[in-house]
C-alpha positions in Angstrom: 143.3 24.4 107.5 144.9 27.4 105.6 142.5 30.1 104.6 141.5 29.9 101.0 142.2 26.1 100.7 139.3 24.8 98.7 140.5 21.2 98.5 138.4 18.6 100.1 139.2 16.2 103.0 139.4 13.4 100.4 142.0 15.2 98.3 144.1 15.9 101.4 143.9 12.4 102.9 146.6 10.8 100.7 149.1 13.4 102.1 148.2 12.3 105.6 148.6 8.7 104.6 152.1 9.4 103.3 153.2 11.2 106.5 151.7 8.5 108.7 153.4 5.7 106.7 156.7 7.3 107.4 156.1 7.3 111.1 154.6 3.8 111.6 157.7 2.4 113.3 157.7 5.3 115.7 154.0 4.8 116.4 154.5 1.1 117.1 157.3 1.8 119.6 155.8 4.8 121.3 152.2 3.3 121.3 150.8 6.6 120.1 151.0 8.7 116.9 153.8 11.1 116.4 153.0 14.8 116.7 153.7 15.2 113.0 150.9 12.8 112.1 148.5 14.4 114.5 149.3 17.7 113.0 148.6 16.3 109.5 145.3 14.9 110.6 144.2 18.3 112.0 145.5 20.2 108.9 143.5 17.9 106.6 140.3 18.9 108.4 139.3 15.7 110.2 138.6 17.4 113.6 136.4 20.0 112.0 134.5 17.8 109.6 131.3 17.4 111.7 131.7 20.7 113.6 128.7 23.0 113.1 129.2 25.8 110.5 128.4 28.3 113.2 131.7 27.5 114.8 133.7 27.4 111.6 133.3 23.7 110.9 132.2 21.9 107.8 129.1 20.0 109.0 130.3 17.5 106.4 129.1 14.3 105.0 129.5 10.7 106.1 130.5 9.3 102.7 133.2 11.9 102.2 134.7 11.2 105.6 134.5 7.5 105.1 136.4 7.8 101.8 139.0 10.1 103.4 139.5 7.8 106.4 140.0 4.8 104.1 142.7 6.6 102.2 144.6 7.5 105.4 144.3 3.8 106.4 146.4 2.8 103.4 149.4 4.3 105.1 148.6 3.6 108.8 145.6 2.0 110.4 146.1 3.8 113.7 146.3 7.2 112.0 143.0 6.5 110.1 141.4 5.3 113.4 142.5 8.5 115.1 141.3 10.7 112.3 137.9 8.9 112.2 137.3 9.0 115.9 138.4 12.6 116.2 135.8 13.6 113.5 133.0 11.7 115.2 133.9 13.1 118.7 133.4 16.5 117.1 129.9 15.4 116.0 129.0 14.3 119.5 130.1 17.7 120.9 127.7 19.4 118.4 124.8 18.0 120.7 126.0 20.1 123.6 124.1 23.2 124.7 125.1 26.4 122.8 127.3 27.7 125.6 129.2 24.4 125.8 129.8 24.4 122.1 131.1 27.9 122.2 133.5 26.9 124.9 134.8 23.8 123.1 135.4 25.7 119.8 136.3 29.1 121.3 139.7 29.0 119.6 138.4 27.5 116.3 136.9 24.4 114.8 140.1 22.3 115.0 139.9 21.5 118.7 140.8 17.8 119.1 138.4 15.7 121.1 138.6 12.2 122.4 135.5 10.3 123.3 134.5 7.5 125.7 131.3 6.1 124.3 130.6 3.5 127.1 129.5 4.7 130.5 132.0 4.3 133.4 133.0 6.3 136.5 130.6 8.1 138.8 128.7 11.3 138.2 127.0 13.2 141.1 124.7 16.2 140.7 125.9 19.4 142.4 124.9 23.0 142.2 125.4 24.2 138.6 126.5 20.9 137.2 128.2 17.6 138.1 131.1 16.1 140.0 132.8 13.4 137.9 135.3 10.7 139.0 136.5 7.4 137.6 138.5 5.7 134.8 137.6 5.3 131.2 139.6 2.7 129.3 140.6 2.5 125.6 140.3 6.3 124.8 142.0 6.6 121.4 144.0 9.7 120.8 143.6 10.9 124.4 147.3 12.0 124.6 146.7 14.7 122.0 143.1 15.7 122.9 142.2 19.3 123.9 139.0 17.9 125.4 137.6 14.5 126.4 134.0 13.4 126.3 133.5 11.1 129.3 130.3 9.0 129.4 128.6 8.1 132.7 125.3 7.0 134.0 123.7 9.5 136.3 121.3 8.8 139.2 117.7 8.2 138.1 115.0 10.8 138.9 113.0 8.1 140.7 115.5 5.6 142.1 112.8 3.8 143.9 111.2 2.7 140.6 113.0 -0.3 139.2 111.6 0.4 135.7 113.3 3.8 135.5 116.8 3.3 134.1 119.6 5.7 134.9 120.2 8.3 132.2 123.5 8.2 130.4 125.3 11.5 129.7 128.4 12.8 128.0 130.6 15.3 130.0 133.1 17.5 128.2 136.3 17.9 130.2 139.3 20.1 129.2 142.8 18.7 129.1 143.8 20.5 132.3 141.2 18.5 134.3 142.1 14.9 133.3 145.1 12.6 133.6 146.1 9.6 131.6 147.1 6.1 132.8 149.6 4.3 130.6 147.6 1.1 129.9 147.7 0.5 126.1 149.9 -2.6 125.5 148.3 -4.5 122.6 149.0 -6.8 119.7 147.6 -4.5 117.1 146.5 -0.9 116.7 149.4 0.1 118.9 149.7 3.6 117.5 146.2 4.7 118.6 147.5 5.4 122.1 144.2 4.2 123.5 145.2 4.7 127.2 143.0 5.2 130.2 141.3 8.6 130.9 141.3 9.4 134.7 139.1 12.0 136.4 139.2 12.8 140.1 136.4 14.9 141.5 136.2 17.1 138.4 133.4 19.8 138.2 131.6 19.8 134.9 129.1 22.7 134.5 125.7 21.9 133.1 126.3 23.5 129.8 129.1 21.0 129.1 126.9 17.9 129.4 124.4 16.3 127.1 122.1 13.3 127.2 123.4 10.4 125.1 119.8 9.8 124.0 120.0 13.1 122.0 122.8 11.6 119.9 120.9 8.3 119.6 117.9 10.2 118.3 119.8 12.7 116.1 118.4 15.7 118.0 121.2 18.4 117.9 119.9 21.5 119.7 121.3 24.2 117.4 121.9 22.6 114.0 119.7 21.1 111.2 122.6 19.9 109.2 122.1 16.4 107.9 125.1 15.1 109.9 123.5 16.3 113.2 120.0 14.9 112.7 120.9 11.3 111.7 120.1 8.8 114.4 122.9 6.8 116.0 121.8 3.5 114.6 122.5 4.7 111.1 126.2 5.4 111.8 127.1 3.7 115.0 129.9 1.4 113.6 131.0 3.6 110.7 133.9 5.2 112.6 135.4 1.8 113.3 134.8 0.1 110.0 136.1 2.9 107.7 139.8 2.7 108.7 139.9 -1.0 107.9 139.1 -0.4 104.2 142.4 1.4 103.9 144.3 -1.1 106.1 143.2 -4.0 103.8 144.1 -2.0 100.7 147.5 -1.2 102.3 148.1 -4.8 103.0 147.3 -5.9 99.5 149.5 -3.2 98.0 152.5 -4.2 100.3 151.9 -7.9 99.6 151.8 -7.3 95.8 155.1 -5.3 96.0 156.8 -8.1 97.9 155.3 -11.1 96.0 156.4 -9.7 92.7 160.1 -10.4 93.7 159.6 -13.7 95.5 160.7 -17.1 94.2 160.0 -20.4 95.8 162.6 -23.1 96.7 162.6 -24.3 93.1 163.3 -20.9 91.8 159.8 -20.3 90.3 158.3 -16.8 90.6 155.6 -17.0 93.3 153.5 -14.4 91.5 153.2 -16.6 88.4 151.5 -19.4 90.3 147.7 -19.7 89.7 147.2 -20.3 93.4 148.9 -17.0 94.3 146.9 -15.1 91.6 143.6 -16.6 92.8 144.3 -15.7 96.4 145.0 -12.1 95.4 141.8 -12.0 93.3 139.7 -13.3 96.1 141.1 -10.9 98.6 140.8 -7.9 96.3 137.2 -8.8 95.6 136.4 -9.1 99.3 137.9 -5.7 99.9 135.9 -4.2 97.0 132.7 -5.8 98.3 133.3 -4.6 101.8 133.9 -1.1 100.6 130.6 -1.1 98.7 128.7 -2.1 101.8 130.4 0.5 104.0 129.9 3.3 101.4 126.2 2.3 101.0 125.8 2.8 104.8 127.4 6.2 104.6 125.3 7.2 101.6 122.1 6.3 103.4 123.3 8.4 106.4 123.9 11.3 104.0 120.5 10.9 102.4 122.0 10.4 98.9 120.7 6.8 98.8 117.2 5.8 99.9 116.9 4.6 103.5 115.5 1.1 103.9 111.9 1.3 105.0 110.4 0.7 108.5 112.4 -1.3 111.0 115.0 -2.4 108.5 116.5 1.1 108.8 117.6 0.4 112.3 119.3 -3.0 111.6 120.6 -3.1 108.1 123.5 -0.7 108.3 125.0 -2.3 111.4 124.6 -5.7 109.8 126.3 -4.5 106.6 129.2 -2.9 108.5 129.9 -6.0 110.6 129.8 -8.3 107.5 132.1 -5.8 105.6 134.6 -6.1 108.4 134.5 -9.9 108.3 135.3 -9.7 104.6 138.2 -7.4 105.3 139.6 -9.7 107.9 139.2 -12.6 105.5 141.0 -10.7 102.8 144.0 -9.7 105.0 144.2 -13.2 106.6 144.5 -14.8 103.2 147.4 -12.7 101.9 149.2 -12.9 105.3 148.9 -16.8 105.2 150.3 -16.8 101.6 153.3 -14.6 102.7 155.2 -17.5 104.1 157.7 -17.3 106.9 159.3 -14.2 105.4 156.0 -12.3 105.8 156.2 -12.6 109.5 159.2 -10.4 109.9 158.5 -7.5 112.2 159.6 -5.1 109.5 157.0 -6.4 107.0 154.1 -4.0 106.7 151.7 -6.8 105.8 151.9 -8.3 109.3 151.3 -4.9 110.8 148.2 -4.4 108.7 147.1 -8.0 109.6 147.5 -7.3 113.3 145.7 -4.0 113.1 142.7 -5.3 111.1 142.2 -8.3 113.4 142.5 -6.2 116.5 140.2 -3.5 115.3 137.6 -6.1 114.1 137.2 -7.2 117.7 135.4 -3.9 118.5 132.0 -4.7 120.1 130.2 -2.5 117.5 131.5 -4.7 114.7 130.2 -8.1 116.0 128.2 -9.9 113.4 126.7 -12.2 116.1 125.1 -9.2 117.7 124.1 -7.2 114.6 123.1 -10.3 112.6 120.9 -11.4 115.4 119.2 -8.0 115.5 118.6 -8.1 111.7 117.4 -11.7 111.8 115.0 -11.0 114.6 113.5 -8.1 112.6 113.3 -10.1 109.4 111.7 -13.1 111.1 109.2 -10.9 113.0 107.0 -10.4 110.0 107.5 -6.7 110.0 109.4 -6.8 106.7 106.2 -8.0 104.9 104.8 -4.5 105.4 108.1 -2.8 104.4 109.0 -4.6 101.2 111.1 -7.6 100.5 114.2 -8.4 102.6 117.3 -7.1 100.8 
């Protein structure tokens, strides 16, 4: 970000969306974002958003980032996804020991990180650190990453005790130490470049590792910024839900632009039909409702809205985000269905947004079956009677 630039990430986001929209065909074909789009994401401040102030970052808020990611998504879902995950990867790196943080951000706060959140591979303790090998699938943005955060389960301190579960840790690995397997061939979200990270007997010093439990608990070692002390359950699915707000709005905008010039076989303007108007109204309302749920979750994480009491705090946000994504899928599905055969052209942006939203909605963190079951179990346990009415 240029020195002296006082604009916020939200005001810079539409510029990123414009650049990303111009490169959507390229991203679809190459199965990764163009360098121009990656540069725009970095220049807008996404990578530095959660980086500690001590390293030149913003230590910014969740609501601000969510709004900015949504704006980028109106131009390209994959670009918004990359911007969101790059920001959150920087947040995870803020939980490293001080020496590790200094190494990550030695050249400034805009180092681009890609993260593997689910454990894979094999980590073996050695003198001064760990030896790490294996493959990690679906690592969005890995082709442009300066660093990768690989996640692996490490041997338990007492392997003979079946009640002691292995610890899960993140390992920060520089670009020179990893390779990439070309494996991302998908129906949607093609531009994310979510290929496979490969490590082969890589040494990771102790200062470049952290226990995933620290992130879950919100216990950053060297920062008391709000974004570094929020427990994982409050924001776990936010990185994946936020891009879909913009994608749904982009789909509606593209659909409106095309529907305004369509006529049916009888020559009647499609946009003048009550059925068309009602379909648009319902989809637009679903997008608005979804955005309100997503922004409420972000506001609770920022502390600008009261956190739900007791055990509800651990289950409401995830429930809301999963439901919001279901609403966004419904909204985009509806306008896609009303597009007719012409809307299925590979050049039509509505079908691209439709593919992207449905693909992204399949992320495990956005499953309403899982999050809804957790909320229902809490609500039916009787705990809510001591925490106030179910909301």
